[in-house]
N, C-alpha and C positions, 0 to 999 in steps of 0.2 A: 776817320776810327776814333772807338776807345783805348785810352790806355788802357792796360792789363796792370794787377793787382800790384806785379813786382815795378812794375815803373812806376805804381803811384807811391808805394813805399821808399824807394828811394828822391822824389820827389822832398829835396831839406828847404819845404818853404820853412815858416816858424808854425808850430804844431799849434792847434786850436785845444783851449782850455779843456771846452769841454767832450774833447775827444782823447785826452789820455794824459794833460800836463799831470793829472795825479791818479795810479792805479791802485786802488786796494790789492793786497794781498793778501795768500792764505798760508796761516801758520801751520807747522810741520815738522816732525821728527821722524825720519823713515828708523823701520826696526832696526838696522844694525849702528845706529849712532848709537845705541846703548853704551855697549860696549868702549866704542869709539870716546866716548864722557867717561868712564870710568880711568881709561890707561891713559886719558890726554891729561886729564884733571885731578889725577891723585887718587880715584876713589877705590875704596876696597871693595872687591865683591857682592859682601853684605849689603851693601848701599843700594845695590840697583832697584828695591822694591819701594826704596822712598824718592827715587828720581824719578824712579814711570811716574809712581802718584803724582809728585811735584810738576812733573810734565805735564798729566794731564789739566793740573790747575793753570798754571799758565797759559796754555793752549785757549785753556777757558776767557781768557784775557786779555789775550795779546791782539794786538789791530794793527796790524803791517802793514804797511804805504810804502809805496814808491812816487816822486816826482822827479819829472827830466826835462831837459829842455835845451834848445842850442844855448853855447855860450854868448856871440851874438853871431850878428848877419851875416859876417864874412867869412868866418869859419863854422857852418853851419854842421862840419861832424865832428865839431870839442862839444859835448854835452856837458851841462850840469846836471849834478845827480846827487841826491837827497833819499836815504832808507832811514826809515822807523820801525822802531816794532809797536810804537804806541805807548801811555802812558799809565797802561795797567797794570805791565811788569813794575815798570819802578813800585806803582801803589803796594802790589803783591812783594817786595823787595822790601820794601821800605819797612810793611808787618812786621815782618818778619825780625828785623834788625830791632824794630819797638821792643819788642816780646822779649827781646832777647836770644831769639834760637838765630845764632849765625850760623851754624853749621846750613839750614835749613836756606838762610840769606846768602850764603856763599853758593849750593845748589843751584840754587835758582838762577844765580850771577852766573853760572855754566852752561846751564840749559840754554839761557838765552843767546848765549854767543853761539851756542849749536844755530837754533831758530835766523838768528842774523844771516848769519854763512848761507843756509836755505834762501832767507830775502835778498841774499846775493843771486844766486842761481836763477830765480823766479824774476827778479828784475832783469836778468841780462834777456830772455826769454820774451820778455815782455817788450822792451826795446827792439830787440830783432823781429815783432810780428810789426813792429810800427815804420822801419827804418830799411829791415832785411840787413843788416848788418848787426854785428858783433859787436861788444863793452871790450876795449882793449887794455890795456893799464890803467889802474886807479892811482889817481892823483890826491892822495888824501889833503883835506885842506889843513895844517897844523905840521905835515909832515912833507911832503914834496912839492907844495902848495903852500903860501901862504896864509896864517891862520886867520889876517886880517881879509881876506877874499871871501869870507862870512858874508859879508855884508852885500857882496854884488850876487853870490850865490842865490840871498834870499832875495835880495829884489828882483833876478831871474823867474825862481820859483813860487813863490809866494806862500810856501805852507803854511796850513792851516792848523795842524795842529804841534807844530816845532816850533822854540825860540832859543834865543840865544843870548847871554849876561853880559855884562862889559869884559868878561876875561873868554867872551867866545866858547862857553863852554856849552855844551846842547842841552835840552831838555825836550822830550825825555831824554832820558840818559843813553837806551840803545838807542840810538839814533848816531848816523855816520854819513859825511858829505865829500864829495869828488868829486873831480872831473874828469873825463876820459875822453879818446877818442875813437871814434866808431871804426871796426877793421872787418874787411873780409872772412880774418881769420878769428875760427872758433877758440878763446882757452878753455885748457883738460879741465881747470877746475875756478872756479870765483870762493872758494872757501878756505882757498887758504891763505887770503890777502897780508894775512897780517906775516907772514914769511916774509912779502918784499916790503914787508913799511917799515921805514925808519926809526917811527917812533916807539922803543921798546915801555916805555915805560905807562904808554896808550890804557886805559884802563880798560877798553874794549880787547887786548893783545888776547889772544888763546894762551891760559895756563898760568896767567899772568896775576901771583897774588896782589892784591895791595897792602901796604904798611897793618893795617888792621889785624887781617885774615892774617897774614905771615907770623902777626904775634901770639894768636891761637894757635892755630895748627903749625907753624915752626914749617919746617923743609921737610919733612916726612908725610906721612898718609893724610889724608884730611880722614877724622872720626868724629862721627855726627850721626844725636837719635840713638834709638833704639836699637837699629842696623850694626849698630861698630861691633 
């Protein structure tokens, strides 16, 4: 008698690289996300048109991808996971920064954070499709897991388009690495991982302004471009 599809999903043998060690994700922004971006990142209503235009540019260059695999053969429900938006996001943001368009650069930063949150959601769905189980708590490297674990994670996943330096900073910048335990219960949302992360100075943290942006915009609403 042949195994059912559900049975095959729960067979935690080492995943075959051709079967989904790396999976392409689709970048998207939901229509109701624009109001959330305005509120969360302290923009004014007049900035919405510019944010929508920048979102279209960002969607055209983003190339999100998911990498995942068992941490070791003895505990196959614990996964190493890496999610990236790809180099195009960095290149677009760097182009605005080099031109001195720091308002636009900051907008790209904020929109990219929303794309990263959506990539979490897609990653959970893809991993569920494979294993029949959901992602549990995210143990981010550098927060709840030692940053030195980056070497082990890269040895497992061998990401094609992601690298790290001696300080374990990831490139592309909009990349996250974490461990997770698969679980029967689905989380309510994978987009609010910043709320439970202890690394409050992480560059990816929502609504976190870097020192440079703080000096430009202060603590009040961000004003940028002709929509101010």
